[in-house]
C-alpha positions as CSV (number, residue, x, y, z in Angstrom):
1,X,24.7,-7.0,25.8
2,X,21.5,-5.9,27.4
3,X,20.9,-2.2,28.2
4,X,18.6,-0.3,30.6
5,X,15.9,0.1,27.9
6,X,15.6,-3.6,27.4
7,X,13.8,-3.9,30.8
8,X,12.2,-0.4,30.8
9,X,8.5,0.3,31.5
10,X,7.7,3.7,30.1
11,X,5.4,6.5,31.3
12,X,4.6,9.1,28.6
13,X,3.9,12.8,29.4
14,X,2.9,15.6,27.0
15,X,4.1,18.4,29.3
16,X,2.4,21.4,27.8
17,X,-1.0,19.6,28.3
18,X,-0.4,18.1,31.7
19,X,0.9,21.4,33.1
20,X,-2.1,23.3,31.7
21,X,0.1,25.7,29.6
22,X,-1.6,28.2,27.2
23,X,-2.1,26.9,23.7
24,X,0.0,29.7,22.3
25,X,3.2,31.2,23.6
26,X,4.0,34.9,23.8
27,X,7.7,34.2,24.5
28,X,7.3,36.1,27.7
29,X,8.8,35.6,31.1
30,X,9.2,31.9,32.1
31,X,6.3,30.4,34.1
32,X,7.6,27.5,36.2
33,X,4.9,25.0,35.4
34,X,7.4,22.1,35.1
35,X,8.1,22.4,38.8
36,X,4.4,21.7,39.5
37,X,4.9,18.3,37.7
38,X,7.6,17.1,40.1
39,X,5.0,15.3,42.4
40,X,4.3,13.1,39.3
41,X,7.8,11.7,39.6
42,X,6.9,9.8,42.8
43,X,3.7,8.6,41.2
44,X,5.6,7.3,38.2
45,X,8.0,5.4,40.4
46,X,5.3,4.1,42.7
47,X,3.2,2.8,39.8
48,X,6.0,0.7,38.5
49,X,7.5,2.7,35.7
50,X,11.3,2.9,35.2
51,X,11.5,5.4,32.4
52,X,9.8,8.6,31.3
53,X,9.3,9.8,27.7
54,X,8.5,13.5,28.0
55,X,8.0,16.0,25.2
56,X,8.0,18.2,23.3
57,X,9.9,20.5,25.8
58,X,11.7,23.2,23.9
59,X,10.7,26.7,23.0
60,X,7.8,26.9,20.5
61,X,4.9,29.1,19.6
62,X,2.1,26.4,19.9
63,X,1.8,22.7,20.4
64,X,5.6,22.2,20.7
65,X,6.4,20.6,17.4
66,X,7.1,23.9,15.7
67,X,10.5,24.4,17.5
68,X,11.8,27.9,17.9
69,X,14.9,27.2,20.1
70,X,16.3,23.7,20.6
71,X,18.4,24.8,23.6
72,X,15.8,26.6,25.7
73,X,12.9,25.1,27.7
74,X,9.6,26.4,26.5
75,X,8.9,29.6,28.5
76,X,5.4,28.3,29.3
77,X,7.1,25.5,31.3
78,X,10.0,27.4,32.9
79,X,13.7,27.6,32.6
80,X,16.6,25.2,31.7
81,X,17.4,25.1,35.5
82,X,13.8,23.7,36.1
83,X,14.4,21.0,33.5
84,X,17.8,20.1,34.9
85,X,16.3,19.7,38.3
86,X,13.3,17.7,37.0
87,X,15.6,15.2,35.2
88,X,17.9,15.0,38.3
89,X,14.9,14.1,40.5
90,X,13.8,11.5,38.0
91,X,17.3,9.9,38.2
92,X,17.2,10.0,42.0
93,X,14.0,7.8,41.8
94,X,15.7,5.4,39.3
95,X,13.7,6.8,36.3
96,X,15.4,7.2,33.0
97,X,14.4,10.3,30.9
98,X,13.8,10.5,27.2
99,X,13.3,13.8,25.4
100,X,11.2,14.4,22.2
101,X,13.6,15.2,19.3
102,X,11.8,17.2,16.6
103,X,14.5,17.1,13.9
104,X,12.5,16.8,10.7
105,X,11.1,20.3,10.8
106,X,11.3,23.6,12.7
107,X,8.9,26.4,13.5
108,X,8.8,29.6,11.5
109,X,10.4,31.5,14.4
110,X,13.5,29.3,14.2
111,X,16.5,31.6,13.8
112,X,17.6,30.2,10.5
113,X,14.2,30.6,9.0
114,X,13.9,34.1,10.3
115,X,17.2,34.9,8.5
116,X,15.8,33.3,5.3
117,X,12.8,35.6,5.5
118,X,15.0,38.7,6.1
119,X,17.7,38.0,3.5
120,X,16.0,35.7,1.0
121,X,18.6,34.6,-1.7
122,X,21.4,36.2,0.3
123,X,20.6,34.1,3.5
124,X,23.4,31.8,4.4
125,X,20.7,29.5,5.7
126,X,18.7,29.1,2.5
127,X,20.1,25.6,2.0
128,X,19.1,24.6,5.5
129,X,15.5,24.0,4.3
130,X,14.1,21.8,1.5
131,X,13.1,23.1,-1.9
132,X,13.0,26.8,-1.2
133,X,11.5,28.5,-4.2
134,X,11.9,32.2,-4.5
135,X,9.4,32.3,-7.4
136,X,6.7,30.9,-5.1
137,X,4.6,32.1,-2.2
138,X,2.4,30.8,0.7
139,X,-0.4,31.8,2.9
140,X,2.0,33.8,5.1
141,X,3.0,36.0,2.2
142,X,6.7,35.2,2.5
143,X,7.3,35.7,-1.2
144,X,8.8,32.1,-1.4
145,X,7.6,28.6,-0.8
146,X,9.3,25.6,0.8
147,X,8.7,21.9,1.8
148,X,6.8,21.3,5.0
149,X,5.6,18.5,7.1
150,X,2.1,17.1,6.7
151,X,1.0,20.0,4.4
152,X,1.4,22.6,7.2
153,X,3.6,25.5,6.3
154,X,3.9,26.2,10.1
155,X,6.3,23.2,10.1
156,X,9.3,24.0,7.8
157,X,11.2,20.9,6.6
158,X,14.9,20.8,7.4
159,X,17.4,19.7,4.7
160,X,18.8,16.8,6.6
161,X,21.4,16.2,3.9
162,X,23.0,19.5,4.5
163,X,26.2,18.9,6.6
164,X,25.6,22.2,8.5
165,X,22.1,21.0,9.5
166,X,23.5,17.6,10.5
167,X,26.2,19.3,12.6
168,X,23.7,21.6,14.2
169,X,21.3,18.8,15.3
170,X,24.2,16.7,16.5
171,X,25.4,19.6,18.6
172,X,21.8,19.8,20.0
173,X,22.1,16.2,21.1
174,X,25.5,16.8,22.7
175,X,24.0,19.8,24.5
176,X,21.0,17.8,25.8
177,X,23.2,15.1,27.2
178,X,25.7,17.5,28.7
179,X,23.2,20.0,30.1
180,X,20.4,17.7,31.2
181,X,22.0,14.2,31.3
182,X,19.2,12.6,29.3
183,X,19.0,8.9,28.6
184,X,17.4,8.8,25.2
185,X,15.7,10.7,22.4
186,X,12.4,9.9,20.7
187,X,12.7,11.0,17.0
188,X,9.5,12.7,15.9
189,X,8.3,11.7,12.4
190,X,11.1,9.2,12.0
191,X,9.3,7.6,9.1
192,X,10.1,10.6,6.9
193,X,13.6,11.3,8.3
194,X,16.5,10.8,5.9
195,X,18.2,7.4,6.5
196,X,21.7,8.8,6.2
197,X,20.8,11.5,8.7
198,X,19.7,8.8,11.1
199,X,23.0,7.0,10.7
200,X,24.7,10.3,11.7
201,X,22.4,10.7,14.7
202,X,23.2,7.1,15.8
203,X,27.0,7.7,15.5
204,X,26.6,10.9,17.6
205,X,24.5,9.1,20.2
206,X,26.9,6.2,20.6
207,X,29.8,8.7,20.9
208,X,28.3,11.0,23.4
209,X,26.7,8.3,25.7
210,X,27.0,4.7,24.8
211,X,23.6,3.7,26.2
212,X,21.7,6.7,24.8
213,X,18.5,5.3,23.4
214,X,17.1,6.3,20.0
215,X,13.4,5.5,19.4
216,X,11.7,6.6,16.3
217,X,8.1,7.5,15.6
218,X,7.2,5.1,12.7
219,X,3.7,4.2,11.7
220,X,3.8,2.1,8.5
221,X,6.3,-0.2,6.8
222,X,8.9,-2.8,7.6
223,X,10.1,-1.7,11.1
224,X,13.5,-3.5,10.5
225,X,14.4,-0.8,8.0
226,X,14.7,1.6,10.9
227,X,15.7,-0.7,13.8
228,X,19.2,-2.0,13.3
229,X,22.7,-1.6,14.5
230,X,23.4,1.4,12.4
231,X,20.3,3.5,13.0
232,X,17.6,3.3,15.7
233,X,17.3,1.0,18.8
234,X,13.5,1.0,18.6
235,X,10.4,2.3,16.8
236,X,6.8,2.9,17.8
237,X,4.6,-0.2,17.3
238,X,1.6,1.2,15.6
239,X,0.8,-2.3,14.1
240,X,0.2,-3.8,17.6
241,X,-1.5,-0.6,18.8
242,X,-4.2,-1.1,16.2
243,X,-4.5,-4.8,16.7
244,X,-4.8,-4.5,20.5
245,X,-8.0,-2.5,20.5
246,X,-9.6,-3.8,17.3
247,X,-8.8,-7.4,18.2
248,X,-10.9,-6.9,21.4
249,X,-13.7,-4.8,19.8
250,X,-14.1,-7.4,17.1
251,X,-13.6,-10.4,19.4
252,X,-10.7,-11.5,17.1
253,X,-7.6,-12.6,18.8
254,X,-6.4,-13.9,15.5
255,X,-5.6,-10.3,14.5
256,X,-3.5,-9.7,17.6
257,X,-1.6,-13.1,17.3
258,X,-1.1,-12.7,13.6
259,X,0.4,-9.2,14.2
260,X,2.7,-10.4,16.9
261,X,3.9,-13.3,14.8
262,X,4.6,-11.1,11.8
263,X,6.6,-8.6,13.9
264,X,8.4,-11.4,15.8
265,X,9.4,-13.0,12.6
266,X,10.6,-9.7,11.3
267,X,13.1,-9.7,14.1
268,X,14.3,-13.2,13.3
269,X,12.2,-14.9,16.0
270,X,14.6,-13.7,18.8
271,X,13.8,-11.7,21.9
272,X,16.4,-9.1,20.9
273,X,15.7,-9.3,17.2
274,X,13.4,-6.3,16.8
275,X,12.8,-3.9,19.7
276,X,9.4,-2.2,19.5
277,X,7.8,0.5,21.7
278,X,4.4,-0.9,22.6
279,X,1.5,1.4,23.5
280,X,-2.3,1.5,23.5
281,X,-2.7,5.2,23.3
282,X,-0.6,8.4,23.2
283,X,-0.8,12.1,22.5
284,X,-1.9,11.6,18.9
285,X,-4.6,8.9,19.2
286,X,-7.7,8.5,21.3
287,X,-7.5,7.0,24.8
288,X,-7.8,3.3,25.1
289,X,-10.8,3.7,27.5
290,X,-12.5,5.6,24.7
291,X,-11.6,3.2,21.9
292,X,-12.7,0.0,23.7
293,X,-16.4,-0.8,23.0
294,X,-16.5,-2.9,26.2
295,X,-14.6,-1.1,29.0
296,X,-13.9,-4.4,30.7
297,X,-11.4,-5.2,28.0
298,X,-9.1,-2.7,29.7
299,X,-7.8,-5.7,31.7
300,X,-6.8,-8.1,28.9
301,X,-5.5,-5.3,26.7
302,X,-3.1,-4.2,29.4
303,X,-2.0,-7.7,30.3
304,X,-1.0,-8.1,26.7
305,X,0.7,-4.7,26.6
306,X,3.0,-5.7,29.5
307,X,3.7,-9.3,28.5
308,X,4.0,-9.4,24.7
309,X,7.5,-8.9,23.1
310,X,8.5,-5.2,23.2
311,X,8.9,-2.3,25.6
312,X,5.5,-1.2,27.2
313,X,4.4,2.4,27.6
314,X,1.4,4.0,29.3
315,X,0.3,7.5,28.4
316,X,-0.3,9.8,31.4
317,X,-3.8,9.5,32.8
318,X,-4.6,6.2,31.2
319,X,-3.5,4.4,34.3
320,X,-6.6,6.0,35.8
321,X,-8.8,4.9,32.9
322,X,-9.6,8.5,31.7
323,X,-11.2,8.9,28.3
324,X,-10.1,11.2,25.5
325,X,-11.6,11.7,22.0
326,X,-10.5,13.7,19.0
327,X,-12.9,16.5,18.6
328,X,-13.3,18.7,15.5
329,X,-9.9,17.5,14.3
330,X,-8.2,18.8,17.5
331,X,-5.9,16.8,19.8
332,X,-6.5,19.1,22.8
333,X,-8.8,16.6,24.6
334,X,-6.1,13.9,24.3
335,X,-3.6,16.2,26.1
336,X,-5.5,17.4,29.2
337,X,-4.3,19.2,32.3
338,X,-4.6,16.8,35.3
339,X,-4.2,17.4,39.0
340,X,-2.5,14.5,40.7
341,X,-4.4,15.2,44.0
342,X,-7.6,14.2,42.2
343,X,-6.3,10.7,42.0
344,X,-4.7,10.5,45.4
345,X,-6.5,7.3,46.4
346,X,-6.4,5.6,42.9
347,X,-4.0,2.9,44.1
348,X,-6.7,1.7,46.5
349,X,-9.9,2.5,44.7
350,X,-9.2,2.6,41.0
351,X,-9.2,-0.8,39.3
352,X,-7.2,0.5,36.3
353,X,-4.5,1.9,38.6
354,X,-4.3,-1.2,40.7
355,X,-3.9,-3.3,37.5
356,X,-1.1,-1.1,36.1
357,X,0.8,-1.1,39.4
358,X,0.6,-4.9,39.6
359,X,1.7,-5.4,36.0
360,X,4.7,-3.1,36.6
361,X,5.7,-5.2,39.6
362,X,5.2,-8.5,37.8
363,X,7.3,-7.3,34.9
364,X,10.1,-6.1,37.2
365,X,10.1,-9.4,39.1
366,X,10.1,-11.5,36.0
367,X,12.9,-10.5,33.6
368,X,11.8,-13.3,31.2
369,X,9.0,-10.9,30.1
370,X,11.8,-8.7,28.8
371,X,14.2,-11.3,27.5
372,X,12.1,-14.4,26.9
373,X,11.3,-16.1,23.6
374,X,7.6,-15.9,22.5
375,X,5.7,-19.1,21.8
376,X,1.9,-19.3,21.1
377,X,0.1,-22.0,23.2
378,X,-3.6,-21.6,22.2
379,X,-5.6,-19.4,20.0
380,X,-9.3,-18.9,19.2
381,X,-11.2,-15.7,18.3
382,X,-12.0,-15.2,22.0
383,X,-9.1,-16.8,23.9
384,X,-5.4,-16.5,23.5
385,X,-2.4,-17.9,25.4
386,X,1.3,-17.8,25.0
387,X,4.5,-18.4,27.0
388,X,7.6,-16.3,27.4
389,X,10.5,-18.5,28.2
390,X,14.3,-18.4,28.4
391,X,17.1,-20.1,30.4
392,X,14.8,-22.3,32.3
393,X,12.4,-19.5,33.3
394,X,8.9,-19.3,31.9
395,X,5.8,-17.2,32.3
396,X,2.4,-18.2,30.8
397,X,-0.1,-15.5,29.8
398,X,-3.8,-16.2,29.0
399,X,-6.5,-13.7,28.1
400,X,-10.2,-13.9,27.3
401,X,-12.2,-11.3,25.4
402,X,-15.5,-13.0,25.7
403,X,-18.2,-11.6,28.0
404,X,-18.4,-15.0,29.7
405,X,-15.8,-17.1,31.6
406,X,-13.8,-19.6,29.8
407,X,-11.4,-22.5,30.6
408,X,-8.2,-23.1,28.7
409,X,-6.2,-26.4,28.9
410,X,-2.6,-25.3,28.4
411,X,0.5,-27.4,27.8
412,X,3.2,-25.9,30.0
413,X,7.0,-26.0,29.4
414,X,9.3,-28.2,31.4
415,X,10.3,-25.8,34.1
416,X,12.4,-27.1,37.1
417,X,12.7,-25.8,40.6
418,X,16.0,-25.0,42.2
419,X,16.4,-28.6,43.4
420,X,15.9,-30.0,39.9
421,X,12.4,-31.3,40.5
422,X,9.5,-30.4,38.1
423,X,7.3,-27.5,38.9
424,X,4.1,-28.9,40.4
425,X,1.8,-25.9,40.0
426,X,1.5,-22.3,38.6
427,X,0.3,-19.3,40.6
428,X,-1.9,-16.5,39.1
429,X,0.1,-13.3,39.7
430,X,-3.1,-11.2,39.6
431,X,-5.6,-13.5,41.2
432,X,-3.4,-15.6,43.6
433,X,-5.1,-18.8,42.2
434,X,-3.0,-22.0,42.3
435,X,-3.4,-24.4,39.5
436,X,-1.7,-27.8,39.5
437,X,0.3,-29.2,36.6
438,X,-1.3,-32.5,35.5
439,X,0.1,-34.5,32.6
440,X,2.1,-31.5,31.5
441,X,-0.9,-29.2,31.4
442,X,-2.7,-26.6,33.5
443,X,-6.4,-25.8,33.6
444,X,-6.6,-22.0,33.4
445,X,-9.9,-20.6,34.4
446,X,-10.5,-17.1,33.2
447,X,-13.2,-14.6,34.2
448,X,-15.2,-12.8,31.6
449,X,-13.1,-10.2,29.8
450,X,-10.2,-11.3,32.0
451,X,-6.8,-12.6,31.9
452,X,-4.0,-14.0,34.1
453,X,-0.2,-14.2,34.2
454,X,0.8,-17.7,35.5
455,X,4.1,-18.0,37.3
456,X,5.8,-21.4,38.1
457,X,5.4,-22.3,41.8
458,X,9.0,-22.4,43.1
459,X,8.9,-24.5,46.2
460,X,7.4,-24.3,49.7
461,X,8.2,-20.6,50.2
462,X,5.5,-19.8,47.7
463,X,2.9,-21.0,50.2
464,X,4.0,-18.4,52.6
465,X,4.1,-15.7,49.9
466,X,1.2,-13.2,50.0
467,X,-0.3,-13.7,46.6
468,X,-3.4,-11.7,47.4
469,X,-5.9,-10.9,44.5
470,X,-5.0,-7.6,42.9
471,X,-7.9,-7.0,40.6
472,X,-10.7,-9.0,39.1
473,X,-12.3,-8.5,35.7
474,X,-15.6,-7.8,37.4
475,X,-14.1,-4.6,38.6
476,X,-14.2,-3.3,35.1
477,X,-18.0,-3.9,34.7
478,X,-18.5,-6.3,31.7
479,X,-21.4,-5.3,29.5
480,X,-23.1,-8.7,29.0
481,X,-24.8,-11.2,31.3
482,X,-22.9,-14.3,32.3
483,X,-23.6,-17.5,30.5
484,X,-22.2,-21.0,31.2
485,X,-18.4,-21.3,31.3
486,X,-17.0,-21.9,27.8
487,X,-14.3,-24.7,27.3
488,X,-11.9,-22.8,25.1
489,X,-10.1,-26.0,24.0
490,X,-13.3,-27.9,23.0
491,X,-13.3,-29.1,19.4
492,X,-16.7,-27.6,18.5
493,X,-15.8,-24.2,20.0
494,X,-12.5,-24.2,18.3
495,X,-14.1,-25.1,15.0
496,X,-16.7,-22.3,15.4
497,X,-14.1,-19.8,16.3
498,X,-11.9,-20.9,13.3
499,X,-15.0,-20.6,11.0
500,X,-15.7,-17.1,12.3
501,X,-12.1,-16.1,11.9
502,X,-12.1,-17.1,8.2
503,X,-9.0,-17.2,6.2
504,X,-7.0,-15.2,8.7
505,X,-6.4,-18.4,10.8
506,X,-4.5,-20.0,7.9
507,X,-2.4,-16.9,7.5
508,X,-4.1,-15.5,4.4
509,X,-5.8,-12.2,4.1
510,X,-9.6,-12.0,3.8
511,X,-10.9,-10.2,0.8
512,X,-11.2,-6.5,1.3
513,X,-12.5,-3.8,-1.0
514,X,-9.8,-1.5,-2.4
515,X,-10.2,2.1,-1.3
516,X,-11.7,4.4,-3.9
517,X,-9.2,6.7,-5.7
518,X,-9.6,10.5,-5.6
519,X,-10.7,12.3,-8.8
520,X,-7.8,12.9,-11.1
521,X,-5.8,16.0,-10.2
522,X,-6.8,16.1,-6.6
523,X,-3.9,17.4,-4.5
524,X,-2.9,15.0,-1.7
525,X,-3.6,17.6,0.9
526,X,-7.3,17.6,-0.1
527,X,-7.7,13.8,-0.2
528,X,-9.6,11.8,2.4
529,X,-8.0,8.9,4.3
530,X,-9.4,6.2,1.9
531,X,-8.3,8.3,-1.1
532,X,-4.8,8.6,0.3
533,X,-4.7,4.9,0.9
534,X,-5.6,4.4,-2.8
535,X,-2.9,6.8,-3.8
536,X,-0.3,4.9,-1.8
537,X,-1.4,1.6,-3.4
538,X,-1.3,3.1,-6.8
539,X,2.3,4.4,-6.3
540,X,3.4,1.1,-4.8
541,X,2.1,-0.7,-7.9
542,X,4.1,1.6,-10.1
543,X,7.3,0.3,-8.4
544,X,6.5,-3.5,-8.6
545,X,4.0,-6.1,-7.4
546,X,1.8,-5.2,-4.4
547,X,1.7,-8.1,-1.9
548,X,-1.0,-9.0,0.6
549,X,1.2,-7.7,3.4
550,X,1.7,-4.4,1.7
551,X,-2.1,-4.0,1.1
552,X,-2.8,-4.9,4.8
553,X,-0.3,-2.3,6.0
554,X,-1.9,0.4,3.9
555,X,-5.4,-0.6,5.0
556,X,-4.3,-0.6,8.7
557,X,-2.8,2.9,8.4
558,X,-5.7,5.2,9.2
559,X,-3.5,8.2,10.1
560,X,-4.0,11.0,7.6
561,X,-0.7,12.8,8.2
562,X,1.3,9.5,7.9
563,X,-0.5,8.6,4.7
564,X,0.1,12.1,3.3
565,X,3.8,11.8,4.0
566,X,3.8,8.4,2.5
567,X,2.2,9.7,-0.8
568,X,4.7,12.6,-0.9
569,X,7.7,10.2,-0.3
570,X,7.1,8.8,-3.8
571,X,7.8,12.1,-5.5
């Protein structure tokens, strides 16, 4: 049975940043900054989003992931009444709301940790945390040590196998549903959560609200380990995230198509087999407009985001095309305060906004993009086409990462109109172009750095429909002069593209240098990203043969905290 999240299009807000809250909390009187975000609810609905992932929200001393109180809205944002009103207004607009659940670790001001500091061995909460060692110490001078997250003692790791901890967190979930009527929870650092603990969370979620959605933050590994009937409904799709921007920067659609096929096969080749949360940027990674070497690729990247299997999500501000780069190891520039009034005319003047609005409408009007089977139609380094089809409905997607126009000859599925006659043409949902079906094929002309979503023409009423052009790739200012139109299906071009792609076209991995290992005795916390990758590969080898897929997943994981947690998980 399908649920609300199967057709959702998510908007993602980091509220402390968007609201311009101070970087540190003094736990003073509440400041009602969340109320100032209420105008964004209309913007979210008007731009075609049907769900909101917002967080972290609850009381903390800094960035929000060092939770002090799971039942109290951060005083820098306001009061619980503010949060209740905010969620209610989202629901009035038809927007589902998902909170950030930081259940792997707490802050040092969390009541149980404060009790541990005060009472040491006599604390009834000493078993709430992992590996508390009263013979140790730390930089805070606690006179004891403990396990943390990512090497940061600011983040104290909870003992998720302790029944009291499990009951406490489950009570938090019941409180959030009862108090705020939330629709789902995004589990922070799910790739290091205890699996039995996640089973307990799923049982609680199903009991308290049958359609309560659990989505986990997972970076590496076989996603099917987390997404199944007993644990999570969905996980973050970091594999596709990386492929979407590097596949365009490198003019290599083989990388994207290979990633999609691998993930699709992981789910058994079914639309409902493996639900993944697709994104091109978020509060932890640089903005897509910054990562793309050619800004014109914003268009094909987002067409793929909205049409490939999975649940699409856009991070606040990226619908306007804003940039954001990690600076001096800080994420602050990725989480800016924005004033919605500064973008008041974006729907008319901003090509990025117009595109995102159109893609939201297209996805809503074509459920096959949520439920349809995926089938590749054509693939070269610089052009890529596929179809989403199910139950007689079909949508064809074609994209071009080249700085010149191209033409793709695409075989179309046998789609019938309501009267049983074959569809005679397809309409470009973004351009309004009509292309006839001839001998079971359409001739898809794509602009430089462009793309199109082709919908079957469904009878005479389409001629009266207002399929006006929404946005053109030229609106995104391609960076290379135009050359003659390239025939994407021509044998010589396909051969050249295949040669450039190398072994990847045949499904094998190109040779890659193994990352250099750290000097013996180097603590994981002091290792570089390549050294952490080498350490992961070394530990994997100790447990059995290391496959090409395993090596690829390690190489593609360039997130230091994730690699650090991965290394520690072998201990």
